[in-house]
Structure formats: structure tokens, C-alpha cells
C-alpha positions in Angstrom: 118.2 91.8 86.7 119.1 91.5 90.3 116.6 89.1 91.1 118.3 86.6 88.9 121.7 86.7 90.8 119.6 85.2 93.8 120.5 81.9 92.3 124.2 82.8 91.5 126.6 80.3 93.2 128.7 82.2 95.8 126.8 85.5 95.6 127.0 87.0 99.0 127.3 90.3 101.1 130.7 89.7 102.6 132.1 92.9 101.2 129.7 95.0 103.6 131.7 96.9 106.1 131.6 94.8 109.4 129.4 96.4 112.0 127.9 95.2 114.9 124.4 95.5 113.7 122.9 95.0 110.2 122.5 97.9 107.8 119.2 99.4 108.1 117.8 99.7 104.6 114.8 100.5 102.6 113.7 99.2 99.0 111.7 101.7 96.9 110.4 99.8 93.5 106.9 99.8 92.0 107.3 96.1 91.1 106.5 93.6 94.1 108.8 91.0 92.6 111.9 93.3 92.2 111.2 94.2 96.2 110.7 90.5 97.3 114.0 89.6 95.4 116.3 92.2 96.7 114.6 91.5 100.3 115.6 87.9 100.1 119.1 88.4 98.5 119.8 91.4 101.1 118.9 89.7 104.3 120.1 86.3 103.6 123.5 86.8 105.4 122.1 88.9 108.2 124.1 92.0 107.2 121.3 94.0 105.9 117.7 94.7 107.4 115.1 95.7 105.2 113.1 98.1 107.6 110.6 99.3 104.9 109.4 98.9 101.4 107.6 101.5 99.1 105.9 101.1 95.8 106.1 104.9 94.8 108.1 108.0 95.8 105.4 109.5 97.9 105.1 106.7 100.4 108.8 106.4 100.6 109.3 110.0 101.6 106.7 109.0 104.5 108.3 105.8 105.5 111.9 107.5 105.8 110.7 109.5 108.6 109.0 106.5 110.3 111.9 104.0 109.8 115.1 106.1 109.6 116.9 103.7 107.3 120.6 104.2 106.8 120.6 103.1 102.8 117.9 103.5 100.3 117.6 101.5 97.0 115.6 104.0 95.0 114.1 103.2 91.7 113.7 105.9 89.0 110.4 105.2 87.1 107.6 104.9 89.5 103.8 105.9 89.6 102.6 109.0 91.8 106.1 110.2 92.6 109.3 109.0 90.6 112.6 108.3 92.4 114.2 111.7 91.4 111.4 113.7 93.1 111.5 111.3 96.0 115.1 111.5 96.7 114.8 115.6 96.4 112.0 115.6 99.0 114.1 112.9 101.3 117.1 115.2 101.0 115.1 118.4 102.0 114.2 116.6 105.3 116.6 113.6 106.2 120.0 114.1 105.0 121.3 111.1 106.6 120.2 108.1 104.5 122.5 107.0 101.6 120.3 106.9 98.6 121.6 104.6 95.8 119.8 104.8 92.4 118.6 101.5 91.3 116.9 101.2 87.8 116.7 99.5 84.4 118.0 102.9 82.7 121.6 103.7 82.0 120.7 107.0 80.4 123.1 109.7 81.5 120.3 112.2 81.9 118.5 109.9 84.5 121.9 109.3 86.3 122.5 112.9 86.4 119.2 113.9 87.5 118.9 111.5 90.7 122.6 112.2 91.6 121.7 116.1 91.4 118.7 115.3 93.6 121.0 113.9 96.3 121.7 110.3 95.7 125.2 109.1 96.3 125.3 106.0 94.3 123.7 104.4 90.9 123.4 101.0 89.8 121.7 99.4 87.1 119.2 96.3 87.8 121.6 94.1 85.7 124.2 94.5 88.5 125.2 91.5 90.4 124.9 90.5 94.0 128.5 91.2 94.6 128.3 94.8 93.1 125.2 95.5 95.0 126.9 94.3 98.5 129.8 96.4 97.7 127.6 99.6 96.9 125.5 99.1 100.2 128.8 98.8 102.2 130.4 101.8 100.7 127.5 103.9 101.1 126.6 102.7 104.8 130.2 103.8 105.5 129.4 107.4 104.2 131.0 106.9 100.8 129.8 107.3 97.2 129.5 104.5 94.6 129.0 104.4 90.8 129.1 101.3 88.9 131.8 101.0 86.3 128.9 100.8 83.6 127.5 104.2 84.9 130.8 105.7 85.2 131.4 104.6 81.5 128.0 106.2 80.5 128.7 109.6 82.2 132.3 109.8 80.7 131.2 109.3 77.2 128.4 111.7 77.8 130.7 114.4 78.9 133.3 113.6 76.1 130.6 113.8 73.5 129.4 117.1 74.7 125.8 115.6 75.5 126.3 116.2 79.0 127.2 119.9 79.8 127.5 121.7 83.1 124.2 123.8 83.7 122.9 126.3 86.3 119.4 125.9 84.6 116.9 125.8 87.6 112.9 125.0 87.0 111.1 128.1 88.2 108.6 125.8 89.8 108.0 124.5 93.4 108.0 120.9 94.2 104.1 120.8 94.3 104.2 122.4 90.7 106.6 120.0 89.4 104.5 117.1 90.5 101.4 118.5 89.0 103.3 119.1 85.6 104.5 115.7 85.7 101.1 114.2 86.1 99.7 116.4 83.4 102.5 115.6 81.0 101.8 111.8 81.5 98.4 112.5 80.2 96.3 112.7 83.4 93.1 115.1 83.6 92.6 117.5 86.1 90.3 115.3 88.0 92.9 112.4 87.7 95.6 114.8 89.0 93.4 115.9 92.2 92.8 112.1 93.1 96.5 111.0 92.7 97.6 113.9 94.9 94.6 113.7 97.1 93.8 117.2 96.9 90.8 119.2 95.2 90.1 119.9 91.5 90.3 123.6 92.4 93.9 123.4 94.1 94.9 121.6 90.8 93.4 124.1 88.5 95.2 126.9 90.7 98.7 125.1 90.5 98.2 124.4 86.8 97.3 128.0 86.0 100.6 129.0 87.9 102.7 126.6 85.9 101.5 127.9 82.8 101.9 131.7 83.9 105.5 130.8 85.1 106.7 128.6 82.1 104.5 130.9 79.5 103.2 127.6 78.0 99.4 127.8 77.4 99.0 124.2 75.9 99.1 120.6 77.2 101.5 119.8 74.3 103.7 122.2 75.2 103.9 121.4 78.9 104.7 117.6 77.9 107.5 118.8 75.7 108.9 121.1 78.5 108.5 117.8 81.0 110.4 115.8 78.5 113.1 118.4 77.8 113.6 118.5 81.8 113.8 114.9 82.4 110.5 115.2 84.5 109.0 112.3 82.4 110.7 109.9 79.8 109.2 108.2 76.8 110.1 104.7 78.3 
């Protein structure tokens, strides 16, 4: 866990690419303790400036437009909108920030999903301060970064045949994917409407469209579809 590295002797950000100004960065994570720890770690030597924080993907999409960070540390599993969908949304409107997936998960499907959505790096939360510094420096300079652990997971997945090239695309809009994810997580139509700040009638209409497009009529079927396509996880 990265927060534990705050007390690691000698942990520093000296590997960041030298620049006249600190790297403008944003932290997106639903745990306030993680955000506070990362902020303290990254700002300690003055080479990173945390310009914004968000506890879910939806808020992150809004804050990117406001604060224009150079690097975003993006958690995957979050309420309201997860990091994969948030990365996709950010890429649609703001191609500039370098997004680094930062999660406890080292599952190849999670790694592949956020990279496919537009992330240029991935670290697990067990990574140390030095590796985090290295990743931020490389991404801020326009490069890509996968930790050795992540690279190993992907290589093993490809070698075993569990990771296969695919052209499969969900026949759903971003809004429909959002509604499907919430339904699969067990939320009622009323709860979905409240979460997305829209009307029950709108959610019912979107739900009907999803069922029609996927040819699935039950909640159980929609949940299985969402799991199969990594819209939700069992974790």
C-alpha cells in the first residue's frame, strides 16, 4: 500500500523529470486516507502539485476541465462512476492528461480495460514511492509506464491464452453502460435515477433500450453480461 511508503527512509521524487514548475496532478480515489497519503507523499519535495482530488469518476471528469492536470492517478473501483469509464470520458474531451491506473487489483482484465480506455500507465497500490515517482516523471514527459508486476501479469495472461486480441465493442452508449453498471450492482430504478441525477422515466427508457440492444430481459442476465464485459467485478 502506497501510504505505508510515506515513512520509508530515503523515499523521494528525485526521479521526476526536472522542470521549472511542479507537475500538475490530480488524485482520483474513493478513500480519503489514500488521497491524503498520496498528496503528502507527492508534494513533499515540491516537484508535484496536486491541483484536485475526486472521490469518484464522475467528479473527476468535471474537475479535469476545471484544473487541467498533466497527470491523473486513477483508481479503478469507485462508486457512481469507476475509473475505467472515467478514463474513457476524460479521453473524449481532454486528450492531454497522462492517466495512470492505480489500484489494489493486478487482474489482467482490469489492467487491459483501463489501458484500452486511454490510460498510459498502471501501478498497484503496493508500489513504493520510488516507482510512483518514476511513473509520474515518465508520463509527465509524454511516455508510458507499466510496473514490472503489471507487465508480468499481462505477459502471463497472453502466454496462457487468457488474454486474446478482440474487436468486440459493446453496442451501448456511455450513458447506457453507466445505467447497466448500476443495475448490475443491484440498484433499483429509483436509486439509479438518484445516483445519476435524472428522472425515473429516463432511467426506465434507457433500461428498455439496453435490454433491446443486448436481447436480455432479466436483471440476472444483465448482471452476467456486466461481469463478462468487466463493467463490474466480484471484488
